[in-house]
DRENRODREN-765736 format. One line per field, with one value per residue (C-alpha): residue in three letters; x, y, z. Coordinates in nm, 3 decimals, m for minus. Example, Ala and Ser with C-alpha at 12.3 -4.5 7.8 and 13.67 -1.06 7.14 Angstrom:
BEGIN
r <- (ala/ser)
east <- (1.230/1.367)
north <- (m0.450/m0.106)
up <- (0.780/0.714)
END
This chain:
BEGIN
r <- (met/ser/val/ala/gly/ala/ala/ser/glu/arg/ala/arg/ala/val/asp/ala/thr/val/arg/ala/arg/gly/val/val/ala/pro/pro/leu/gly/pro/arg/ala/leu/val/pro/asp/ala/asp/gly/pro/leu/ala/cys/val/pro/asp/gly/asn/arg/ser/val/ile/val/pro/ser/val/thr/val/glu/his/ala/gly/arg/arg/phe/leu/leu/ser/val/lys/gly/ala/gly/ala/ser/ala/pro/ala/tyr/asp/ala/phe/pro/leu/asp/gly/val/gly/pro/arg/val/ile/ala/gly/glu/ser/trp/met/gly/asp/ala/pro/tyr/gly/gly/gln/gly/glu/arg/gly/ala/leu/asp/ala/leu/ala/val/ala/ala/leu/ala/asp/asp/ala/ser/thr/ile/ala/gly/ala/cys/val/cys/pro/val/ala/ala/val/val/glu/val/pro/glu/ala/his/val/arg/arg/asp/cys/phe/trp/tyr/arg/arg/phe/arg/gly/pro/val/val/gln/glu/his/arg/leu/val/pro/ser/asp/val/arg/leu/phe/his/gly/thr/glu/gly/ala/leu/gly/arg/asp/pro/ala/arg/ala/leu/ala/ala/leu/gly/val/arg/asp/val/glu/ala/leu/asp/ala/phe/ile/glu/arg/phe/leu/ala/thr/gly/val/ala/ala/ile/thr/leu/trp/ala/arg/thr/ala/arg/pro/thr/ala/asp/gly/gly/phe/glu/gly/leu/asp/tyr/asp/asp/val/trp/leu/asp/lys/asp/ala/leu/val/ala/pro/asp/gly/ser/leu/phe/leu/val/asp/leu/glu/ser/ile/glu/trp/thr/pro/thr/thr/ala/arg/ala/gly/ala/ala/ala/arg/ile/ala/lys/gln/leu/asp/arg/asn/tyr/tyr/asp/val/met/tyr/gly/leu/asp/ala/leu/leu/gly/val/arg/asp/ala/trp/leu/asp/arg/ala/pro/asp/arg/asp/ala/arg/arg/ala/ser/ala/ala/ala/arg/leu/ala/leu/ala/leu/ala/pro/asp/pro/phe/val/cys/ala/leu/glu/val/asp/gly/gly/leu/asp/leu/glu/val/arg/ala/pro/asp/gly/ala/pro/val/arg/ala/arg/val/ile/asp/arg/arg)
east <- (11.155/11.470/11.683/11.851/12.191/12.434/12.537/12.903/13.029/13.011/12.965/12.904/12.705/12.897/12.782/12.684/12.453/12.117/12.107/11.714/11.430/11.195/10.826/11.006/11.235/11.601/11.639/12.012/11.924/12.182/12.445/12.607/12.704/13.079/13.252/13.434/13.549/13.477/13.189/12.862/12.625/12.582/12.543/12.412/12.558/12.352/12.548/12.815/12.791/12.464/12.461/12.134/12.134/11.879/11.881/11.742/11.379/11.089/10.746/10.586/10.267/10.176/10.502/10.824/11.121/11.484/11.722/11.938/12.203/12.321/12.652/12.808/13.142/13.259/13.432/13.587/13.816/13.703/13.978/14.125/14.487/14.465/14.329/14.182/14.489/14.503/14.171/13.954/13.652/13.483/13.570/13.426/13.681/13.740/13.701/13.413/13.190/12.940/12.970/12.777/12.864/13.150/13.284/13.136/12.935/12.607/12.587/12.365/12.173/12.075/11.973/11.753/11.603/11.529/11.373/11.146/11.023/10.949/10.762/10.497/10.415/10.089/10.016/10.049/10.414/10.246/10.235/9.930/9.969/10.353/10.563/10.824/11.087/11.072/11.372/11.463/11.699/11.975/12.269/12.632/12.915/13.181/13.517/13.725/13.542/13.603/13.922/13.944/14.323/14.197/14.109/14.209/14.173/13.916/13.838/13.491/13.471/13.137/12.968/12.938/12.634/12.423/12.072/11.889/11.616/11.389/11.350/11.112/11.380/11.711/11.586/11.643/11.485/11.770/12.088/12.271/12.204/12.318/11.971/11.797/11.433/11.525/11.858/11.761/11.375/11.348/11.604/11.459/11.108/11.199/11.389/11.066/10.867/10.659/10.695/10.359/10.176/9.862/10.132/10.302/9.965/9.912/10.253/10.247/9.928/10.054/10.392/10.199/9.983/10.242/10.497/10.238/10.185/10.566/10.565/10.264/10.381/10.380/10.005/9.922/10.087/10.010/9.925/9.864/10.138/10.129/10.189/9.867/10.030/10.105/10.400/10.464/10.692/10.943/11.268/11.602/11.876/11.627/11.586/11.344/11.601/11.849/11.640/11.369/11.316/11.076/10.858/10.764/10.403/10.532/10.480/10.771/10.939/11.135/11.425/11.664/11.449/11.691/11.646/11.269/11.161/10.858/10.891/10.652/10.521/10.674/10.567/10.744/10.655/10.297/10.105/10.055/10.427/10.548/10.327/10.396/10.776/10.794/10.596/10.794/11.107/11.060/10.826/11.072/11.179/10.862/10.784/11.133/11.025/10.699/10.834/11.092/10.786/10.578/10.885/10.910/10.510/10.601/10.879/10.688/10.376/10.631/10.509/10.726/10.746/10.522/10.521/10.133/10.082/10.306/10.151/9.789/9.882/10.050/9.737/9.495/9.700/9.754/9.369/9.306/9.580/9.498/9.089/9.090/9.305/9.172/9.440/9.515/9.278/9.376/9.155/9.148/9.167/9.192/9.537/9.631/9.600/9.615/9.691/9.491/9.617/9.438/9.588/9.564/9.420/9.122/9.258/9.365/9.695/9.681/9.976/9.999/10.169/10.081/10.059/9.870/10.025)
north <- (3.961/3.937/4.242/4.285/4.377/4.150/4.140/4.174/4.370/4.288/4.495/4.482/4.678/4.855/5.042/5.404/5.677/5.717/6.102/6.076/5.847/5.795/5.627/5.327/5.145/5.142/4.794/4.786/4.926/5.184/5.058/5.203/4.998/4.973/4.822/4.479/4.256/3.955/4.116/3.909/4.123/4.108/4.432/4.564/4.869/5.164/5.445/5.624/5.604/5.376/5.026/4.795/4.491/4.266/4.028/4.327/4.343/4.553/4.519/4.859/5.006/4.684/4.622/4.430/4.692/4.654/4.865/5.108/5.303/5.612/5.702/5.356/5.512/5.550/5.293/5.545/5.814/6.170/6.262/6.001/6.125/5.988/5.684/5.505/5.288/5.096/5.218/4.898/4.860/5.162/5.460/5.767/6.015/6.356/6.557/6.789/6.695/6.942/7.142/6.988/6.600/6.398/6.199/5.867/5.972/6.186/6.503/6.573/6.853/6.651/6.332/6.568/6.704/6.381/6.272/6.567/6.500/6.135/6.235/6.397/6.033/5.855/5.523/5.405/5.612/5.837/6.207/6.294/6.009/6.005/5.717/5.800/5.573/5.600/5.722/5.512/5.701/5.897/5.744/5.895/5.716/5.618/5.833/5.527/5.441/5.794/5.859/6.215/6.218/6.098/6.403/6.568/6.946/7.046/6.916/6.850/6.919/6.820/6.527/6.223/6.034/5.784/5.775/5.416/5.443/5.160/5.088/4.852/4.696/4.832/4.890/5.267/5.426/5.481/5.556/5.422/5.040/4.761/4.623/4.966/4.965/5.207/5.013/4.679/4.647/4.274/4.185/4.436/4.304/3.922/4.036/4.223/3.907/4.011/3.745/3.786/4.053/4.075/4.130/4.398/4.591/4.612/4.700/4.994/5.132/5.153/5.286/5.577/5.646/5.683/5.847/6.140/6.183/6.229/6.501/6.679/6.690/7.068/7.100/6.826/6.954/7.333/7.532/7.880/8.129/8.405/8.651/8.546/8.305/7.942/7.681/7.318/7.054/7.068/6.931/7.083/6.854/6.563/6.379/6.106/5.884/5.851/5.939/5.700/5.327/5.079/4.848/4.497/4.633/4.924/5.198/5.463/5.560/5.901/5.774/6.075/6.303/6.543/6.808/6.800/7.123/7.374/7.614/7.927/8.115/8.437/8.747/8.601/8.215/8.177/7.846/7.766/7.827/7.588/7.313/7.347/7.348/7.048/6.847/6.939/6.925/6.537/6.463/6.274/6.061/5.890/5.856/5.720/5.400/5.388/5.331/5.114/4.919/4.926/4.791/4.468/4.420/4.436/4.201/3.959/3.980/3.927/4.299/4.537/4.882/5.147/5.513/5.559/5.253/5.309/5.673/5.535/5.257/5.546/5.793/5.510/5.398/5.738/5.773/5.444/5.489/5.857/5.790/5.770/6.060/6.354/6.588/6.503/6.407/6.305/6.503/6.343/6.641/6.697/6.583/6.419/6.402/6.676/6.624/6.869/6.978/7.106/7.426/7.596/7.912/7.765/7.754/7.428/7.371/7.186/7.036/6.847/6.487/6.289/6.432/6.200/6.388)
up <- (6.235/6.023/5.929/5.602/5.731/5.843/6.204/6.137/6.441/6.831/7.138/7.502/7.766/8.052/8.350/8.283/8.413/8.222/8.211/8.082/8.023/7.783/7.791/7.749/7.996/7.883/7.694/7.835/8.171/8.314/8.073/7.732/7.461/7.368/7.071/7.152/6.896/7.150/7.307/7.346/7.159/6.779/6.604/6.258/6.132/6.086/5.914/6.049/6.445/6.520/6.572/6.569/6.862/6.677/7.009/7.210/7.155/7.295/7.262/7.242/7.079/6.938/6.757/6.818/6.790/6.800/7.010/6.792/6.985/6.836/6.948/6.948/6.788/6.426/6.204/5.940/6.019/5.993/5.789/5.557/5.584/5.960/5.979/6.309/6.367/6.693/6.812/6.763/6.526/6.622/6.801/7.017/6.919/7.074/6.764/6.766/6.493/6.368/6.668/6.927/6.928/6.923/6.632/6.662/6.986/7.046/7.211/7.480/7.318/7.014/7.223/7.468/7.161/7.022/7.346/7.352/7.004/7.086/7.411/7.171/7.017/7.110/7.246/6.892/6.872/6.624/6.599/6.424/6.204/6.136/6.297/6.519/6.651/7.049/7.237/7.542/7.711/7.698/7.834/7.942/7.811/8.067/7.994/7.985/7.665/7.506/7.288/7.422/7.298/6.930/6.773/6.427/6.436/6.690/7.033/7.177/7.548/7.667/7.788/7.573/7.555/7.368/7.220/7.295/7.066/6.918/6.563/6.380/6.143/5.988/5.666/5.582/5.282/5.069/5.260/5.564/5.572/5.342/5.263/5.193/5.033/4.756/4.646/4.668/4.742/4.668/4.919/5.171/5.114/5.193/5.511/5.620/5.529/5.237/4.983/4.745/4.575/4.800/5.105/4.884/4.811/5.173/5.248/5.002/5.131/5.463/5.295/5.130/5.431/5.670/5.427/5.320/5.695/5.762/5.465/5.583/5.962/6.007/5.918/6.130/6.458/6.376/6.671/6.743/6.881/7.092/6.808/6.634/6.400/6.371/6.449/6.374/6.364/6.084/5.950/5.965/5.903/5.816/5.487/5.463/5.259/5.517/5.842/5.837/5.863/5.724/5.951/5.850/5.782/5.542/5.797/5.738/6.105/6.144/6.328/6.352/6.567/6.706/6.400/6.400/6.567/6.625/6.332/6.342/6.049/5.964/5.748/5.464/5.500/5.623/5.693/5.342/5.259/5.541/5.425/5.060/5.142/5.376/5.114/4.840/5.015/5.101/4.813/4.594/4.891/4.948/4.549/4.496/4.765/4.569/4.261/4.400/4.560/4.206/4.031/4.229/4.191/3.822/3.837/4.063/3.800/3.500/3.361/3.176/3.338/3.167/3.303/3.216/3.391/3.699/3.718/3.720/3.961/4.179/4.188/4.251/4.558/4.682/4.685/4.847/5.115/5.211/5.235/5.629/5.628/5.855/5.742/5.384/5.076/4.718/4.432/4.086/3.860/3.503/3.404/3.740/4.110/4.393/4.761/4.944/5.278/5.547/5.672/6.052/5.893/5.720/5.374/5.211/5.042/4.710/4.550/4.211/4.296/3.977/3.621/3.366/3.066)
END
């Protein structure tokens, strides 16, 4: 499997302590990944503090995954007035970033939260149909590779760790990678091995099935609480455009898991409100990806884009993709297409997703 980005950086593995293990053996063993211009491992940049190592692969859940290291150092300064002079291609700095993580590194709390969410996945690496990237290990970075003296305003004093996780590709939905699906869909599809209309149709179906599963995760995981309400998995600082990766078969994988948490119903936000908010918050990201894919399909068939035809195609594809889904169904209604989401309290939640007129 090829990746869309260029392996433009080098790194090496150094002996380290594994703080916690996931269901998959750590691909690097008890070692951390540190930037090294002359290192033996070629890396693809993946956002501000992560890299993907395409040469390190793992077979898991019927797929071939690549190693991604979150907390591999930042290549840009935290504040532009103070550049990263003399510290190499990336740095794990002593600046406290977002409170619980060092700038360029990962914090222990976030890494362990991601590990806990990943542990909920089944043998297919899905949580109720939503695909998640496995976390293999939380690895402590040796102090010799942390620039505690490099800070701008506020020091980070906690342990510095890396999150070693498995990813299906380096193709993000929109932000964070050079060859993101929404930015350059033709390039991304070529890198993922999708080269004809038949393969693209199958890719789109899988993209929609897993994309809708991701934006209805709360309903799929809802469980009773002691006070008579429900709780389900919801997103805090997670957005699909930057926190999801696309697999070669079109599956949309949630990769940044640390801000997915059990969120209860309240007197003001019952089950229906939780479901509707999660769907509406992330609907645009999924539809943007779908529209980019349908645009490539039109180009391959030498068709001019047409809004009516695009809406009709999207509605038909959603109905097809969701036909086997036990939690969500697509309903043709007068004037459009609704999604009906199964709710834990028995009353389904309906949301309009396509308007015909």
